C-alpha positions as YAML, in Angstrom:
chain: A
units: angstrom
residues:
- id: 1
  name: MET
  ca: [172.10, 210.01, 126.96]
- id: 2
  name: GLN
  ca: [168.66, 211.09, 126.87]
- id: 3
  name: THR
  ca: [165.50, 209.23, 128.28]
- id: 4
  name: LEU
  ca: [163.54, 207.54, 126.43]
- id: 5
  name: ASN
  ca: [159.51, 207.99, 125.85]
- id: 6
  name: LEU
  ca: [157.34, 205.22, 126.68]
- id: 7
  name: LYS
  ca: [156.69, 204.19, 122.94]
- id: 8
  name: GLU
  ca: [160.79, 203.85, 122.87]
- id: 9
  name: HIS
  ca: [160.97, 202.28, 125.51]
- id: 10
  name: ARG
  ca: [158.56, 199.07, 124.63]
- id: 11
  name: ALA
  ca: [160.23, 199.10, 121.16]
- id: 12
  name: VAL
  ca: [163.26, 198.18, 122.87]
- id: 13
  name: GLU
  ca: [161.39, 196.01, 124.43]
- id: 14
  name: TYR
  ca: [159.92, 194.07, 121.92]
- id: 15
  name: ARG
  ca: [163.58, 194.71, 119.70]
- id: 16
  name: TYR
  ca: [165.48, 192.20, 122.29]
- id: 17
  name: ARG
  ca: [162.15, 190.20, 122.17]
- id: 18
  name: GLY
  ca: [163.35, 189.42, 118.49]
- id: 19
  name: MET
  ca: [160.04, 191.55, 116.46]
- id: 20
  name: SER
  ca: [160.43, 192.16, 113.39]
- id: 21
  name: HIS
  ca: [160.16, 195.99, 113.16]
- id: 22
  name: GLN
  ca: [157.41, 196.01, 111.07]
- id: 23
  name: ASP
  ca: [155.42, 193.72, 114.42]
- id: 24
  name: ILE
  ca: [156.89, 196.48, 116.67]
- id: 25
  name: ALA
  ca: [155.22, 199.14, 114.52]
- id: 26
  name: ARG
  ca: [151.99, 197.88, 114.61]
- id: 27
  name: HIS
  ca: [152.52, 196.87, 118.39]
- id: 28
  name: VAL
  ca: [153.87, 200.38, 119.06]
- id: 29
  name: GLY
  ca: [152.00, 202.36, 116.89]
- id: 30
  name: VAL
  ca: [154.63, 204.77, 114.59]
- id: 31
  name: PRO
  ca: [155.25, 203.61, 111.21]
- id: 32
  name: LYS
  ca: [158.03, 201.11, 110.02]
- id: 33
  name: GLN
  ca: [160.33, 203.74, 108.54]
- id: 34
  name: THR
  ca: [160.79, 205.80, 111.53]
- id: 35
  name: ILE
  ca: [161.61, 202.00, 113.98]
- id: 36
  name: ASP
  ca: [164.23, 201.58, 110.47]
- id: 37
  name: GLU
  ca: [165.58, 204.66, 111.89]
- id: 38
  name: TRP
  ca: [165.39, 204.14, 115.79]
- id: 39
  name: PHE
  ca: [167.04, 200.48, 115.31]
- id: 40
  name: LYS
  ca: [169.76, 201.69, 112.25]
- id: 41
  name: PRO
  ca: [173.05, 199.79, 113.27]
- id: 42
  name: SER
  ca: [175.30, 202.10, 114.21]
- id: 43
  name: ARG
  ca: [173.72, 205.52, 114.26]
- id: 44
  name: GLY
  ca: [170.08, 204.48, 115.62]
- id: 45
  name: ARG
  ca: [169.11, 206.61, 117.63]
- id: 46
  name: LEU
  ca: [167.57, 203.16, 119.85]
- id: 47
  name: SER
  ca: [170.89, 201.31, 118.73]
- id: 48
  name: PRO
  ca: [172.66, 202.09, 122.26]
- id: 49
  name: TYR
  ca: [169.71, 201.78, 124.50]
- id: 50
  name: SER
  ca: [168.68, 198.22, 123.03]
- id: 51
  name: GLU
  ca: [172.59, 197.28, 123.22]
- id: 52
  name: GLU
  ca: [172.58, 197.88, 126.86]
- id: 53
  name: PHE
  ca: [169.06, 196.87, 127.37]
- id: 54
  name: ALA
  ca: [169.94, 193.29, 125.61]
- id: 55
  name: GLU
  ca: [172.89, 193.32, 128.09]
- id: 56
  name: GLN
  ca: [171.29, 193.69, 131.27]
- id: 57
  name: MET
  ca: [168.08, 190.95, 130.60]
- id: 58
  name: ASN
  ca: [171.07, 188.73, 129.62]
- id: 59
  name: LYS
  ca: [173.12, 188.85, 132.82]
- id: 60
  name: ALA
  ca: [170.36, 188.79, 134.80]
- id: 61
  name: ARG
  ca: [168.66, 185.17, 132.62]
- id: 62
  name: GLN
  ca: [172.81, 183.92, 133.12]
- id: 63
  name: GLU
  ca: [172.57, 184.88, 137.12]
- id: 64
  name: GLN
  ca: [168.99, 183.29, 136.91]
- id: 65
  name: MET
  ca: [170.28, 180.24, 135.42]
- id: 66
  name: GLN
  ca: [173.22, 179.60, 137.27]
- id: 67
  name: LYS
  ca: [171.18, 179.85, 139.94]
- id: 68
  name: LEU
  ca: [168.78, 177.13, 138.79]
- id: 69
  name: MET
  ca: [172.12, 175.04, 137.83]
- id: 70
  name: GLU
  ca: [173.56, 175.24, 141.29]
- id: 71
  name: GLU
  ca: [169.74, 174.12, 142.68]
- id: 72
  name: SER
  ca: [169.25, 171.29, 140.09]
- id: 73
  name: ASP
  ca: [173.04, 169.73, 140.47]
- id: 74
  name: MET
  ca: [172.30, 168.99, 144.32]
- id: 75
  name: GLU
  ca: [169.08, 167.39, 143.60]
- id: 76
  name: MET
  ca: [170.24, 165.46, 141.25]
- id: 77
  name: VAL
  ca: [173.42, 164.78, 143.91]
- id: 78
  name: ILE
  ca: [170.36, 164.12, 146.77]
- id: 79
  name: LEU
  ca: [169.14, 161.53, 144.22]
- id: 80
  name: ILE
  ca: [171.73, 160.06, 143.38]
- id: 81
  name: LYS
  ca: [172.96, 159.00, 146.29]
- id: 82
  name: LEU
  ca: [169.41, 157.73, 147.77]
- id: 83
  name: TYR
  ca: [169.73, 155.51, 144.62]
- id: 84
  name: LEU
  ca: [172.79, 154.33, 144.61]
- id: 85
  name: ARG
  ca: [171.55, 153.97, 148.73]
- id: 86
  name: ARG
  ca: [169.27, 151.58, 147.72]
- id: 87
  name: MET
  ca: [170.96, 149.94, 145.57]
- id: 88
  name: ASN
  ca: [173.97, 149.20, 148.13]
- id: 89
  name: GLU
  ca: [171.26, 147.62, 150.67]
- id: 90
  name: LEU
  ca: [169.33, 145.12, 148.24]
- id: 91
  name: LEU
  ca: [173.34, 143.95, 146.86]
- id: 92
  name: LEU
  ca: [173.85, 143.37, 150.88]
- id: 93
  name: HIS
  ca: [170.23, 141.96, 151.75]
- id: 94
  name: GLY
  ca: [168.33, 141.46, 148.99]
- id: 95
  name: GLU
  ca: [164.53, 142.22, 149.48]
- id: 96
  name: LYS
  ca: [162.57, 142.44, 152.35]
- id: 97
  name: LYS
  ca: [159.49, 140.40, 151.92]
- id: 98
  name: VAL
  ca: [155.99, 139.86, 154.22]
- id: 99
  name: LYS
  ca: [156.27, 136.14, 155.55]
- id: 100
  name: THR
  ca: [152.02, 134.88, 154.37]
- id: 101
  name: TYR
  ca: [150.34, 132.29, 154.45]
- id: 102
  name: ARG
  ca: [148.79, 130.73, 151.34]
- id: 103
  name: ASN
  ca: [145.35, 133.06, 152.09]
- id: 104
  name: GLY
  ca: [147.61, 136.41, 151.84]
- id: 105
  name: GLU
  ca: [147.78, 137.05, 155.63]
- id: 106
  name: PRO
  ca: [150.93, 137.59, 157.04]
- id: 107
  name: ILE
  ca: [152.41, 135.52, 159.70]
- id: 108
  name: LEU
  ca: [152.90, 137.67, 163.00]
- id: 109
  name: ASP
  ca: [155.55, 135.60, 165.88]
- id: 110
  name: LYS
  ca: [154.34, 135.62, 169.27]
- id: 111
  name: ASP
  ca: [154.92, 139.42, 169.72]
- id: 112
  name: GLY
  ca: [152.19, 140.02, 166.90]
- id: 113
  name: ASN
  ca: [154.66, 141.38, 164.92]
- id: 114
  name: VAL
  ca: [155.39, 140.61, 161.02]
- id: 115
  name: GLN
  ca: [157.71, 138.10, 159.70]
- id: 116
  name: TYR
  ca: [159.80, 139.09, 156.90]
- id: 117
  name: TYR
  ca: [162.49, 137.12, 155.23]
- id: 118
  name: TYR
  ca: [165.46, 138.07, 152.21]
- id: 119
  name: VAL
  ca: [165.16, 136.86, 149.22]
- id: 120
  name: PRO
  ca: [169.13, 137.53, 146.84]
- id: 121
  name: PHE
  ca: [168.72, 140.64, 144.78]
- id: 122
  name: VAL
  ca: [170.31, 140.23, 141.58]
- id: 123
  name: PRO
  ca: [170.64, 142.92, 139.24]
- id: 124
  name: ARG
  ca: [168.78, 143.39, 135.75]
- id: 125
  name: PHE
  ca: [171.32, 145.64, 133.06]
- id: 126
  name: MET
  ca: [169.14, 148.39, 133.52]
- id: 127
  name: ASP
  ca: [170.32, 148.81, 136.71]
- id: 128
  name: VAL
  ca: [174.08, 147.94, 135.77]
- id: 129
  name: CYS
  ca: [173.21, 150.48, 133.27]
- id: 130
  name: ARG
  ca: [172.14, 153.01, 135.62]
- id: 131
  name: ALA
  ca: [174.80, 152.97, 138.00]
- id: 132
  name: TRP
  ca: [176.42, 153.27, 135.46]
- id: 133
  name: LYS
  ca: [175.98, 156.42, 133.69]
- id: 134
  name: MET
  ca: [175.24, 157.90, 137.10]
- id: 135
  name: GLN
  ca: [179.28, 157.01, 137.70]
- id: 136
  name: ARG
  ca: [179.84, 158.88, 134.44]
- id: 137
  name: VAL
  ca: [177.52, 161.77, 135.43]
- id: 138
  name: MET
  ca: [179.41, 162.21, 138.29]
- id: 139
  name: ARG
  ca: [182.91, 162.34, 137.15]
- id: 140
  name: GLY
  ca: [181.91, 164.59, 134.11]
- id: 141
  name: LEU
  ca: [182.71, 162.60, 131.60]
- id: 142
  name: PRO
  ca: [179.84, 162.38, 128.40]
- id: 143
  name: THR
  ca: [177.16, 158.48, 129.19]
- id: 144
  name: ASP
  ca: [177.16, 157.56, 125.04]
- id: 145
  name: ILE
  ca: [177.84, 153.89, 125.11]
- id: 146
  name: ARG
  ca: [178.29, 153.47, 121.22]
- id: 147
  name: ASP
  ca: [180.00, 155.53, 119.48]
- id: 148
  name: ARG
  ca: [183.33, 157.99, 120.62]
- id: 149
  name: ARG
  ca: [185.55, 160.04, 119.44]
- id: 150
  name: CYS
  ca: [188.75, 159.43, 121.32]
- id: 151
  name: PRO
  ca: [190.37, 162.17, 123.20]
- id: 152
  name: CYS
  ca: [193.95, 161.26, 122.15]
- id: 153
  name: CYS
  ca: [193.89, 160.98, 117.85]
- id: 154
  name: GLY
  ca: [189.75, 161.72, 117.40]
- id: 155
  name: LYS
  ca: [189.08, 158.71, 115.42]
- id: 156
  name: ARG
  ca: [185.24, 157.26, 116.18]
- id: 157
  name: THR
  ca: [185.94, 154.42, 118.95]
- id: 158
  name: ARG
  ca: [183.53, 151.34, 119.68]
- id: 159
  name: SER
  ca: [182.91, 151.32, 123.36]
- id: 160
  name: PHE
  ca: [181.42, 148.62, 125.66]
- id: 161
  name: LEU
  ca: [180.64, 148.16, 129.51]
...
């Protein structure tokens, strides 16, 4: 293949970005008819360059998206572990509160340390639903609890928690 001049290279880039032939002609500074000839399917002078450029750009985008997905997956795993650890702590011990006098001052023990007490934790429906959804996401299952299709027959089923 021949090398492209600057106008042709810009035209290929603009075409990849989805610009119309009219817009490309205006930005590059050549007649629209020339742009039409350059990008005729399968026999236009720039068609092979355009396809090759699109393949390279799409491959780069795909690699970048894969990297971002892996990073976000790791972040989700960390956040879910922290959330579940906090829920487990609350369920086992309850919520830690500071003992206070009626005026709001904390009660201190004989060594001067603040005294604490624990209030039993009663999970709300939202907490249970969030934990359920996290579990479903970790298993790669759908989280929509309203209407789903049966995997066997494809009929719509209604499922509840």
